[in-house]
C-alpha positions as CSV (number, residue, x, y, z in Angstrom):
1,M,0.0,0.0,0.0
2,I,2.7,2.5,1.0
3,K,4.8,1.4,-1.9
4,Q,1.9,2.0,-4.2
5,M,1.4,5.5,-2.8
6,D,5.2,6.2,-3.2
7,E,5.0,5.2,-6.8
8,M,2.0,7.4,-7.4
9,V,3.7,10.4,-5.8
10,S,6.9,9.9,-7.8
11,G,4.7,9.5,-11.0
12,L,2.9,12.7,-10.2
13,A,6.2,14.5,-9.7
14,D,7.5,13.2,-13.0
15,A,4.3,14.2,-14.8
16,R,4.5,17.7,-13.2
17,R,8.1,18.0,-14.4
18,R,7.0,17.0,-17.9
19,T,4.1,19.4,-17.9
20,R,6.3,22.3,-16.7
21,R,8.6,21.7,-19.7
22,I,5.6,21.7,-22.0
23,M,4.1,24.7,-20.4
24,R,7.3,26.7,-20.7
25,Y,7.4,25.8,-24.4
26,W,3.7,26.7,-24.8
27,D,4.2,30.0,-23.0
28,R,6.7,31.1,-25.6
29,T,4.5,29.8,-28.5
30,I,1.4,31.5,-27.2
31,E,3.3,34.8,-26.7
32,R,4.4,34.7,-30.3
33,V,0.9,33.9,-31.5
34,I,-0.6,36.8,-29.4
35,V,2.0,39.2,-30.8
36,A,1.4,38.0,-34.3
37,I,-2.4,38.5,-33.9
38,T,-2.2,41.8,-32.0
39,M,0.5,43.5,-34.2
40,P,-1.8,44.0,-37.2
41,I,-4.6,45.2,-35.0
42,W,-2.2,47.9,-33.7
43,V,-0.5,48.6,-37.0
44,I,-3.5,49.0,-39.3
45,P,-5.1,51.9,-37.4
46,Y,-1.7,53.5,-37.0
47,L,-1.0,53.3,-40.8
48,L,-4.5,54.7,-41.5
49,W,-3.9,57.5,-39.1
50,R,-0.5,58.2,-40.7
51,R,-2.0,58.2,-44.1
52,R,-4.8,60.6,-43.1
53,H,-2.4,63.0,-41.3
54,G,0.6,62.4,-43.6
C-alpha cells in the first residue's frame, strides 16, 4: 500500500516536471501567437492615421 502511494507520488512529480517543460514551451509559443495577432490590430489603425495625417 505504502509502496503504491510512493510510486503514485513519484509518478505525479514526474508528470508535473514534464508538464512544466511543455508549459514553458507553450508560453513562448502563445506569446508569439498573441504578438502575431495583435500586431496587425495595432499597425493598421496607425497606418490609416498616418495616411490621413501624412
